C-alpha positions in Angstrom: 99.8 150.1 171.3 101.2 146.9 172.3 98.9 144.4 171.8 98.7 140.9 173.8 96.9 138.3 172.0 94.8 135.7 172.3 94.9 131.9 171.7 92.4 132.2 168.8 94.3 135.7 167.6 97.6 133.6 168.1 95.9 130.7 165.6 94.5 133.3 162.9 98.5 134.7 162.8 99.7 131.3 162.3 98.0 130.9 159.4 99.0 134.0 157.8 102.7 133.0 159.0 102.4 129.6 157.4 101.6 131.2 153.9 104.5 133.9 154.1 106.8 130.7 155.1 105.5 128.7 152.2 106.2 131.9 149.9 109.7 131.3 151.0 109.9 128.2 150.4 108.8 128.3 146.5 111.1 131.2 146.0 114.4 129.4 147.2 112.9 126.8 144.1 112.0 129.9 141.6 114.9 132.2 142.1 117.8 132.3 139.8 119.8 134.4 137.2 118.3 136.0 134.3 114.5 136.5 136.0 113.3 140.2 136.5 112.4 141.1 139.8 109.1 141.9 138.7 108.7 138.0 137.7 109.6 137.0 141.3 106.9 139.7 142.7 104.3 138.2 140.2 105.4 134.6 141.3 104.9 135.3 144.9 101.4 136.8 144.7 100.0 134.0 142.9 101.1 131.6 145.8 99.7 134.1 148.3 96.4 134.4 146.6 95.9 130.8 145.9 96.1 130.3 149.7 93.8 132.6 150.5 96.2 135.4 151.4 96.8 139.1 150.3 99.7 140.9 149.6 99.9 143.4 152.4 102.4 146.0 151.4 101.0 146.4 147.8 99.3 149.7 148.1 100.7 150.5 151.5 101.4 154.2 151.8 105.0 155.9 152.2 103.9 158.3 154.7 105.9 160.9 152.8 104.4 163.3 151.2 105.1 163.1 147.3 105.7 159.4 147.7 103.5 157.0 146.1 102.1 153.7 147.8 104.2 150.9 147.6 103.4 149.2 144.0 104.4 145.4 144.7 104.0 142.7 146.7 107.8 142.0 147.4 110.3 144.4 148.2 113.1 142.8 146.2 116.8 144.6 147.5 119.5 143.7 145.0 123.4 143.8 146.5 123.8 147.5 147.9 120.5 147.9 148.2 119.4 147.2 151.6 115.6 147.3 151.9 112.5 148.1 150.1 113.9 147.8 146.4 110.7 147.9 144.0 110.5 145.3 141.5 110.6 146.0 138.1 110.4 144.3 134.4 113.9 145.8 133.5 115.9 144.5 136.7 117.2 141.4 135.8 118.8 138.9 138.4 122.3 138.4 137.6 124.8 135.2 138.7 126.2 136.2 141.9 123.8 138.9 143.2 122.8 139.4 146.8 119.1 139.7 146.9 117.0 140.5 150.0 113.6 139.7 149.9 110.6 141.1 152.4 106.9 139.9 152.5 104.1 140.6 154.4 101.0 138.3 153.9 97.2 139.5 155.5 94.7 136.6 156.3 92.0 136.3 158.1 92.5 139.6 159.7 96.3 139.4 160.8 99.6 139.5 159.1 103.1 137.4 158.8 106.5 139.1 158.1 109.5 137.7 157.1 112.6 138.7 155.2 115.5 136.4 153.7 118.5 137.1 151.6 119.8 134.9 148.7 123.0 134.5 146.9 121.7 133.4 143.3 124.2 131.7 141.5 127.7 131.8 142.1 129.3 132.5 145.7 131.9 134.0 147.2 133.0 133.5 150.9 132.7 137.1 151.9 129.2 137.2 150.4 128.5 133.9 152.5 129.5 135.2 155.8 127.3 138.2 155.5 124.5 136.1 155.2 125.5 133.9 157.7 126.2 136.9 160.2 123.0 138.4 159.3 120.8 135.2 160.2 122.6 134.6 163.0 122.2 137.4 164.5 118.9 137.1 164.4 118.9 134.0 166.5 121.4 135.9 168.7 118.4 138.5 169.4 115.6 136.1 169.8 117.6 134.3 172.3 116.6 136.9 174.7 113.0 136.8 173.6 111.8 135.3 176.8 109.2 136.2 179.6 110.7 139.2 181.4 113.5 140.1 179.5 113.0 143.8 178.0 113.3 144.9 173.9 116.5 146.1 174.6 117.9 142.8 175.5 116.6 141.6 172.3 118.5 144.7 170.4 121.9 144.4 172.5 122.2 140.8 171.3 121.7 141.6 167.7 124.3 144.7 167.8 126.8 143.1 170.0 126.9 140.2 167.5 126.5 142.6 164.4 129.8 144.9 165.7 131.7 141.9 166.7 131.6 139.9 163.6 133.0 143.0 161.9 129.7 144.4 160.0 127.3 147.4 160.7 123.7 147.1 161.5 121.2 149.9 160.1 120.1 152.1 162.6 117.3 154.3 160.9 114.9 151.1 160.6 113.8 148.9 163.1 111.9 145.6 163.9 108.2 145.9 165.3 105.2 144.7 166.9 102.7 142.8 164.7 99.1 141.5 164.3 96.2 143.1 163.1 98.0 145.6 161.7 101.4 145.6 159.9 103.3 147.8 162.0 102.6 147.9 166.0 104.1 148.8 169.4 107.0 148.3 170.0 109.7 149.4 168.0 112.8 146.8 167.8 115.9 148.3 166.9 119.0 146.4 166.0 121.2 147.9 168.5 120.9 149.2 172.0 121.1 149.0 175.9 120.2 145.4 177.6 117.4 145.7 180.3 116.1 148.8 178.3 112.4 149.3 177.1 109.4 147.5 177.1 108.9 144.2 179.2 108.1 141.1 177.0 104.7 139.1 177.9 103.5 135.9 176.8 101.2 136.7 173.9 103.8 139.3 172.0 104.1 139.1 168.4 107.3 140.7 167.3 108.9 140.9 163.6 112.6 140.7 164.4 114.6 142.0 161.6 118.9 142.2 161.3 119.7 144.8 158.8 123.0 144.2 158.1 125.9 146.5 156.0 129.3 144.9 155.1 130.7 148.4 155.1 130.1 151.7 156.3 126.9 152.5 158.3 125.6 155.4 156.2 122.4 155.0 153.9 120.1 156.8 151.8 117.0 156.6 149.8 116.9 156.7 145.9 114.4 158.8 144.1 111.9 156.5 143.9 111.5 157.3 147.9 111.5 154.1 148.9 114.5 152.1 148.1 117.1 152.4 150.8 120.8 151.6 149.6 124.2 151.7 151.0 126.3 155.0 150.3 129.3 153.5 150.2 128.0 150.5 147.4 128.7 147.8 150.3 126.3 145.0 150.2 123.7 144.7 152.6 121.7 141.6 154.0 118.4 141.0 155.6 116.8 138.3 158.0 113.2 138.7 159.6 110.6 136.4 161.0 107.7 137.0 163.4 107.9 135.4 166.6 105.4 134.4 169.3 106.4 135.5 173.6 105.4 132.5 175.0 105.6 131.1 178.6 109.2 129.5 177.5 111.2 130.1 174.4 110.1 132.0 171.7 108.2 130.5 168.8 109.5 131.4 165.2 105.7 131.4 163.3 107.2 132.1 159.9 109.0 129.2 159.9 107.2 125.8 158.4 
């Protein structure tokens, strides 16, 4: 069900989103070669709890028979891992790694959801371009997130921009509505036809999240039941924010 938030509910969401943004500000300073993905996870959880939030992804059910709930605060996905990578004490972040981090904070009854991708240590032009295109795809999408437009306008803008620049979007996963629940209607694919789908209204809060692959579009899931990787081993990036539909331009809630 699509929920239209009241002004009071929006203010509560702002706070959950503020904590989400604060975590990313601190992660950017902390992430470096030599730390483990579990180090990063523990670091983020401390910041969330210090600010009165709860790591919403921790214990989130998989929905798949035989696959346990997600065990960590962050999804940390490295290089060819697209999304949902599980932090581990055995996974050490190396110089030059492309590291995508996805985080959801729950506070005051509402959620804030965002994702960022970092190049840790030494970069290359190819890696930087992938990150730049992924981030810009988000902004291309939300340029269409205005009152009276449709969800398909966001989806089309993202997909067209990514394809035009020689990359592929992940089609099996998508953005979503967000609020009291982590995942609400509507679904927001990263591809589609303009002018189709639900009409956008002020008070809607959406998590828009391009997931972009440098190589072929095919993905698969690892044996842990969570981690999604590119089949051809190509790099992937992820950029996401929670936004609010207003009477004018959309507001990004997960930026400080």
